N, CA, C and O atoms as a MOPAC input file, in Angstrom:
PM7 MOZYME 1SCF
protein

 N     11.23000 1   -10.89900 1    13.14900 1
 C     10.01600 1   -11.27100 1    13.80900 1
 C      9.12100 1   -10.05600 1    14.04800 1
 O      9.33700 1    -8.97900 1    13.49400 1
 N      8.14300 1   -10.26000 1    14.86500 1
 C      7.14600 1    -9.23300 1    15.13800 1
 C      7.74100 1    -7.95600 1    15.74200 1
 O      7.32500 1    -6.87300 1    15.33300 1
 N      8.69100 1    -8.01200 1    16.69200 1
 C      9.26100 1    -6.75600 1    17.20400 1
 C      9.92800 1    -5.92100 1    16.11500 1
 O      9.84600 1    -4.69300 1    16.14500 1
 N     10.58300 1    -6.56500 1    15.15700 1
 C     11.20100 1    -5.83800 1    14.05200 1
 C     10.14100 1    -5.13600 1    13.20600 1
 O     10.33200 1    -4.00400 1    12.76000 1
 N      9.04300 1    -5.81500 1    12.99900 1
 C      7.95700 1    -5.23000 1    12.22000 1
 C      7.38400 1    -4.02100 1    12.95400 1
 O      7.13700 1    -2.97900 1    12.34600 1
 N      7.17700 1    -4.16100 1    14.24600 1
 C      6.62700 1    -3.05000 1    15.02500 1
 C      7.54000 1    -1.83700 1    14.97600 1
 O      7.05600 1    -0.70700 1    14.91100 1
 N      8.83900 1    -2.04500 1    15.00600 1
 C      9.80000 1    -0.93300 1    14.93100 1
 C      9.75100 1    -0.25700 1    13.56500 1
 O      9.91400 1     0.95900 1    13.46300 1
 N      9.53000 1    -1.03800 1    12.52800 1
 C      9.56200 1    -0.51500 1    11.16100 1
 C      8.24100 1     0.12900 1    10.73100 1
 O      8.21200 1     0.86100 1     9.74200 1
 N      7.16500 1    -0.12800 1    11.44600 1
 C      5.86100 1     0.37100 1    11.00800 1
 C      5.75900 1     1.89400 1    10.92000 1
 O      5.17300 1     2.38500 1     9.95500 1
 N      6.29600 1     2.67800 1    11.87100 1
 C      6.17700 1     4.13300 1    11.71600 1
 C      6.79300 1     4.65700 1    10.41800 1
 O      6.20900 1     5.52000 1     9.76300 1
 N      7.95100 1     4.15000 1    10.04600 1
 C      8.58100 1     4.58700 1     8.78800 1
 C      7.76100 1     4.11200 1     7.58700 1
 O      7.61800 1     4.84100 1     6.60600 1
 N      7.22800 1     2.90100 1     7.66300 1
 C      6.41000 1     2.37900 1     6.56800 1
 C      5.14100 1     3.21000 1     6.41300 1
 O      4.72600 1     3.51700 1     5.29500 1
 N      4.52800 1     3.57300 1     7.53400 1
 C      3.32500 1     4.39700 1     7.47500 1
 C      3.62800 1     5.77100 1     6.87600 1
 O      2.85900 1     6.27400 1     6.05700 1
 N      4.73600 1     6.37100 1     7.27800 1
 C      5.12000 1     7.67100 1     6.71200 1
 C      5.33300 1     7.56300 1     5.20100 1
 O      4.93400 1     8.45200 1     4.44900 1
 N      5.95900 1     6.47700 1     4.76500 1
 C      6.17700 1     6.27200 1     3.33500 1
 C      4.84600 1     6.14000 1     2.60000 1
 O      4.66100 1     6.74300 1     1.54300 1
 N      3.92700 1     5.36300 1     3.14500 1
 C      2.63500 1     5.17200 1     2.50200 1
 C      1.83500 1     6.47000 1     2.46600 1
 O      1.15500 1     6.75800 1     1.48100 1
 N      1.91700 1     7.24200 1     3.52700 1
 C      1.19400 1     8.51800 1     3.56500 1
 C      1.77400 1     9.53100 1     2.58000 1
 O      1.11800 1    10.51900 1     2.24700 1
 N      2.98000 1     9.29500 1     2.12000 1
 C      3.58300 1    10.22100 1     1.15700 1
 C      3.04300 1    10.00800 1    -0.26500 1
 O      3.21500 1    10.87200 1    -1.12500 1
 N      2.40400 1     8.88200 1    -0.51100 1
 C      1.92100 1     8.57400 1    -1.86300 1
 C      1.01500 1     9.65900 1    -2.44100 1
 O      1.19900 1    10.02500 1    -3.60200 1
 N      0.04100 1    10.19500 1    -1.68700 1
 C     -0.81600 1    11.22900 1    -2.27900 1
 C     -0.07300 1    12.51700 1    -2.64400 1
 O     -0.63500 1    13.37400 1    -3.32600 1
 N      1.16300 1    12.66500 1    -2.20900 1
 C      1.96400 1    13.82800 1    -2.57200 1
 C      2.74500 1    13.60300 1    -3.86300 1
 O      3.36300 1    14.52800 1    -4.39000 1
 N      2.71500 1    12.37800 1    -4.36600 1
 C      3.45400 1    11.99400 1    -5.56600 1
 C      2.56700 1    12.19600 1    -6.79700 1
 O      1.54600 1    11.52400 1    -6.94500 1
 N      2.95300 1    13.11600 1    -7.67200 1
 C      2.13900 1    13.43200 1    -8.84300 1
 C      1.81300 1    12.21200 1    -9.69300 1
 O      0.67900 1    12.07000 1   -10.15000 1
 N      2.77100 1    11.33900 1    -9.91300 1
 C      2.50400 1    10.17500 1   -10.76500 1
 C      1.51800 1     9.22200 1   -10.09200 1
 O      0.70600 1     8.59200 1   -10.77000 1
 N      1.58300 1     9.11300 1    -8.78100 1
 C      0.62500 1     8.26500 1    -8.06600 1
 C     -0.77300 1     8.84400 1    -8.18400 1
 O     -1.73300 1     8.10700 1    -8.40600 1
 N     -0.89900 1    10.16700 1    -8.03600 1
 C     -2.20100 1    10.83400 1    -8.14000 1
 C     -2.79800 1    10.62100 1    -9.53500 1
 O     -3.98500 1    10.32200 1    -9.66800 1
 N     -1.97200 1    10.77700 1   -10.56800 1
 C     -2.46200 1    10.59900 1   -11.93800 1
 C     -2.93800 1     9.16500 1   -12.14000 1
 O     -4.00900 1     8.94200 1   -12.70400 1
 N     -2.16000 1     8.20400 1   -11.69000 1
 C     -2.53700 1     6.79600 1   -11.81400 1
 C     -3.83600 1     6.52500 1   -11.05900 1
 O     -4.73300 1     5.85700 1   -11.57300 1
 N     -3.93100 1     7.04600 1    -9.84500 1
 C     -5.13300 1     6.86000 1    -9.02900 1
 C     -6.35400 1     7.48100 1    -9.71600 1
 O     -7.41900 1     6.86600 1    -9.77000 1
 N     -6.19600 1     8.69400 1   -10.23700 1
 C     -7.31000 1     9.37000 1   -10.91200 1
 C     -7.74700 1     8.60900 1   -12.16100 1
 O     -8.94200 1     8.45300 1   -12.41000 1
 N     -6.78300 1     8.13700 1   -12.94300 1
 C     -7.11200 1     7.38800 1   -14.16100 1
 C     -7.81300 1     6.07600 1   -13.81600 1
 O     -8.78500 1     5.69800 1   -14.47000 1
 N     -7.32600 1     5.39000 1   -12.80100 1
 C     -7.93400 1     4.12900 1   -12.39200 1
 C     -9.34700 1     4.38400 1   -11.85800 1
 O    -10.26500 1     3.61900 1   -12.15500 1
 N     -9.52800 1     5.44200 1   -11.08200 1
 C    -10.85400 1     5.78500 1   -10.55300 1
 C    -11.82500 1     6.10100 1   -11.68900 1
 O    -12.96700 1     5.64200 1   -11.68100 1
 N    -11.36700 1     6.88500 1   -12.66200 1
 C    -12.23100 1     7.24400 1   -13.79700 1
 C    -12.60000 1     6.00600 1   -14.61000 1
 O    -13.73300 1     5.87700 1   -15.07400 1
 N    -11.64200 1     5.09800 1   -14.77800 1
 C    -11.90100 1     3.88700 1   -15.55300 1
 C    -12.96800 1     3.01500 1   -14.87600 1
 O    -13.82500 1     2.44600 1   -15.55100 1
 N    -12.91400 1     2.91200 1   -13.54900 1
 C    -13.84500 1     2.04400 1   -12.83600 1
 C    -15.15000 1     2.71700 1   -12.45200 1
 O    -16.19400 1     2.06600 1   -12.42900 1
 N    -15.11000 1     4.03100 1   -12.14500 1
 C    -16.29100 1     4.71100 1   -11.61200 1
 C    -16.84100 1     5.81500 1   -12.49600 1
 O    -17.90100 1     6.36800 1   -12.20000 1
 N    -16.13900 1     6.15200 1   -13.58400 1
 C    -16.57400 1     7.25400 1   -14.43100 1
 C    -15.84100 1     8.53500 1   -14.05300 1
 O    -15.19400 1     8.60100 1   -13.00800 1
 N    -15.94300 1     9.54200 1   -14.89900 1
 C    -15.11800 1    10.74400 1   -14.72800 1
 C    -15.61500 1    11.74400 1   -13.69000 1
 O    -14.88800 1    12.68700 1   -13.37600 1
 N    -16.81800 1    11.58400 1   -13.14400 1
 C    -17.33700 1    12.56100 1   -12.18400 1
 C    -16.46500 1    12.58800 1   -10.92600 1
 O    -16.13900 1    11.53700 1   -10.37500 1
 N    -16.08700 1    13.78600 1   -10.47200 1
 C    -15.30600 1    13.87800 1    -9.22600 1
 C    -16.07700 1    13.21700 1    -8.07900 1
 O    -17.28700 1    13.39800 1    -7.94000 1
 N    -15.38200 1    12.48000 1    -7.29400 1
 C    -16.01300 1    11.81200 1    -6.16200 1
 C    -16.84000 1    10.59800 1    -6.52500 1
 O    -17.57400 1    10.08000 1    -5.68300 1
 N    -16.73900 1    10.13100 1    -7.75900 1
 C    -17.54400 1     8.98100 1    -8.18000 1
 C    -17.08400 1     7.69100 1    -7.50900 1
 O    -17.87700 1     6.76500 1    -7.33600 1
 N    -15.80800 1     7.62400 1    -7.13200 1
 C    -15.29400 1     6.42700 1    -6.47400 1
 C    -15.71400 1     6.38900 1    -5.01900 1
 O    -16.00400 1     7.42300 1    -4.41700 1
 N    -15.74300 1     5.22200 1    -4.47500 1
 C    -16.12100 1     5.04000 1    -3.08700 1
 C    -14.91800 1     5.27700 1    -2.18400 1
 O    -13.83400 1     4.74700 1    -2.42500 1
 N    -15.11900 1     6.07200 1    -1.15400 1
 C    -14.02700 1     6.29100 1    -0.18200 1
 C    -13.67100 1     4.95900 1     0.44700 1
 O    -14.54600 1     4.19300 1     0.85100 1
 N    -12.39100 1     4.69300 1     0.52400 1
 C    -11.92800 1     3.46000 1     1.13200 1
 C    -11.79400 1     2.31000 1     0.15000 1
 O    -11.25800 1     1.25800 1     0.49800 1
 N    -12.26900 1     2.49200 1    -1.05700 1
 C    -12.13000 1     1.45600 1    -2.07900 1
 C    -10.67200 1     1.39100 1    -2.50600 1
 O    -10.06300 1     2.42000 1    -2.79700 1
 N    -10.12000 1     0.20900 1    -2.54300 1
 C     -8.74000 1     0.03700 1    -2.97500 1
 C     -8.71700 1    -0.93500 1    -4.14100 1
 O     -9.09000 1    -2.09900 1    -3.99800 1
 N     -8.28300 1    -0.45900 1    -5.28100 1
 C     -8.16800 1    -1.32300 1    -6.44500 1
 C     -6.97100 1    -2.25100 1    -6.26000 1
 O     -6.01000 1    -1.91100 1    -5.57100 1
 N     -7.04000 1    -3.42300 1    -6.88100 1
 C     -5.96000 1    -4.38300 1    -6.71300 1
 C     -4.61700 1    -3.79800 1    -7.14700 1
 O     -3.60400 1    -4.00600 1    -6.47800 1
 N     -4.60500 1    -3.06600 1    -8.26500 1
 C     -3.34900 1    -2.47900 1    -8.73400 1
 C     -2.75300 1    -1.53400 1    -7.70800 1
 O     -1.54100 1    -1.53100 1    -7.49200 1
 N     -3.59300 1    -0.73500 1    -7.07700 1
 C     -3.10200 1     0.18200 1    -6.04600 1
 C     -2.59800 1    -0.58900 1    -4.83800 1
 O     -1.54800 1    -0.26300 1    -4.28300 1
 N     -3.34000 1    -1.61000 1    -4.42800 1
 C     -2.91200 1    -2.43700 1    -3.30300 1
 C     -1.56700 1    -3.10300 1    -3.60500 1
 O     -0.66900 1    -3.12100 1    -2.76300 1
 N     -1.44400 1    -3.64200 1    -4.80200 1
 C     -0.19800 1    -4.31000 1    -5.20500 1
 C      0.96500 1    -3.32600 1    -5.19200 1
 O      2.05600 1    -3.66500 1    -4.73400 1
 N      0.74200 1    -2.10100 1    -5.69200 1
 C      1.80000 1    -1.08700 1    -5.68300 1
 C      2.22400 1    -0.74200 1    -4.26400 1
 O      3.41200 1    -0.57900 1    -3.98700 1
 N      1.25900 1    -0.63300 1    -3.37500 1
 C      1.58300 1    -0.32400 1    -1.97500 1
 C      2.37200 1    -1.47300 1    -1.36200 1
 O      3.37100 1    -1.24200 1    -0.68100 1
 N      1.93900 1    -2.69900 1    -1.59200 1
 C      2.62500 1    -3.85100 1    -1.00400 1
 C      4.03000 1    -4.04400 1    -1.57200 1
 O      4.85600 1    -4.71500 1    -0.95300 1
 N      4.31000 1    -3.46700 1    -2.73500 1
 C      5.64000 1    -3.58500 1    -3.34800 1
 C      6.57100 1    -2.45100 1    -2.91800 1
 O      7.72100 1    -2.40700 1    -3.35600 1
 N      6.10000 1    -1.53700 1    -2.07300 1
 C      6.94900 1    -0.41600 1    -1.64800 1
 C      8.19000 1    -0.97200 1    -0.94400 1
 O      8.09200 1    -1.91300 1    -0.15700 1
 N      9.35500 1    -0.38800 1    -1.23100 1
 C     10.59600 1    -0.89200 1    -0.63500 1
 C     10.56400 1    -0.96400 1     0.88700 1
 O     11.21900 1    -1.82300 1     1.47700 1
 N      9.81500 1    -0.07800 1     1.52900 1
 C      9.77100 1    -0.09600 1     2.99500 1
 C      8.99600 1    -1.30100 1     3.52200 1
 O      9.20200 1    -1.69600 1     4.67000 1
 N      8.11200 1    -1.89600 1     2.72300 1
 C      7.28700 1    -3.00200 1     3.18600 1
 C      7.80500 1    -4.37300 1     2.78000 1
 O      7.52800 1    -5.36000 1     3.46200 1
 N      8.54200 1    -4.45400 1     1.69700 1
 C      8.99300 1    -5.76100 1     1.20100 1
 C      9.72700 1    -6.56300 1     2.28100 1
 O      9.40600 1    -7.73600 1     2.47000 1
 N     10.70600 1    -5.98000 1     3.00300 1
 C     11.37900 1    -6.77400 1     4.03700 1
 C     10.43900 1    -7.20700 1     5.16200 1
 O     10.60600 1    -8.28700 1     5.72700 1
 N      9.46300 1    -6.37900 1     5.48500 1
 C      8.51800 1    -6.73500 1     6.54300 1
 C      7.64400 1    -7.90500 1     6.11300 1
 O      7.39400 1    -8.82000 1     6.89800 1
 N      7.18500 1    -7.87800 1     4.88000 1
 C      6.35400 1    -8.96500 1     4.36900 1
 C      7.16200 1   -10.25700 1     4.29900 1
 O      6.67500 1   -11.32800 1     4.66300 1
 N      8.39200 1   -10.14300 1     3.83200 1
 C      9.26000 1   -11.32700 1     3.78200 1
 C      9.49500 1   -11.88800 1     5.18400 1
 O      9.53100 1   -13.10500 1     5.36500 1
 N      9.65300 1   -11.01700 1     6.16600 1
 C      9.84300 1   -11.45000 1     7.54000 1
 C      8.61400 1   -12.19800 1     8.05000 1
 O      8.73900 1   -13.22100 1     8.72300 1
 N      7.43300 1   -11.68900 1     7.73000 1
 C      6.20100 1   -12.37000 1     8.12700 1
 C      6.09600 1   -13.74000 1     7.47400 1
 O      5.66600 1   -14.70300 1     8.10900 1
 N      6.48700 1   -13.82900 1     6.20900 1
 C      6.45100 1   -15.11900 1     5.51000 1
 C      7.38300 1   -16.11600 1     6.19000 1
 O      7.03000 1   -17.27600 1     6.40200 1
 N      8.59900 1   -15.63100 1     6.53200 1
 C      9.56800 1   -16.52800 1     7.20500 1
 C      9.01800 1   -16.99400 1     8.54900 1
 O      9.09800 1   -18.17600 1     8.88300 1
 N      8.45900 1   -16.05800 1     9.31700 1
 C      7.89500 1   -16.41600 1    10.62100 1
 C      6.80400 1   -17.47300 1    10.46500 1
 O      6.74400 1   -18.43700 1    11.22900 1
 N      5.95200 1   -17.28100 1     9.47600 1
 C      4.85100 1   -18.22200 1     9.24600 1
 C      5.39300 1   -19.59900 1     8.86300 1
 O      4.90600 1   -20.62000 1     9.34600 1
 N      6.40500 1   -19.62000 1     7.99000 1
 C      6.98800 1   -20.88000 1     7.54600 1
 C      7.69400 1   -21.61000 1     8.68900 1
 O      7.74400 1   -22.83900 1     8.72800 1
 N      8.24100 1   -20.81500 1     9.62200 1
 C      8.95300 1   -21.40100 1    10.76100 1
 C      8.01900 1   -21.71700 1    11.92500 1
 O      8.44500 1   -22.22700 1    12.96100 1
 N      6.73400 1   -21.40400 1    11.73600 1
 C      5.75500 1   -21.70700 1    12.78200 1
 C      5.71600 1   -20.66200 1    13.87900 1
 O      5.16300 1   -20.91000 1    14.95000 1
 N      6.29800 1   -19.49300 1    13.62800 1
 C      6.28500 1   -18.42900 1    14.62200 1
 C      4.98000 1   -17.68800 1    14.61000 1
 O      4.06600 1   -18.00900 1    13.85100 1
 N      4.90500 1   -16.68200 1    15.47000 1
 C      3.66000 1   -15.89700 1    15.56700 1
 C      3.73500 1   -14.64200 1    14.76200 1
 O      2.77800 1   -13.86900 1    14.73300 1

């Protein structure tokens, strides 16, 4: 339920914040930015999240159990 999610959020946030330190993530992000916005540095909009990047973040092992928990709560009529 929600208390479990709240307990897990600090670790999930730390995991997500580690992504910019991952060389393969940076390369993927740069290639995706260049494809959508052109090769000029800073051509992408700050805060813009491409669907592929969002999907990759939502598939992170630290978040999958939390998302599944939210789905179960919703199906059971919980908050």
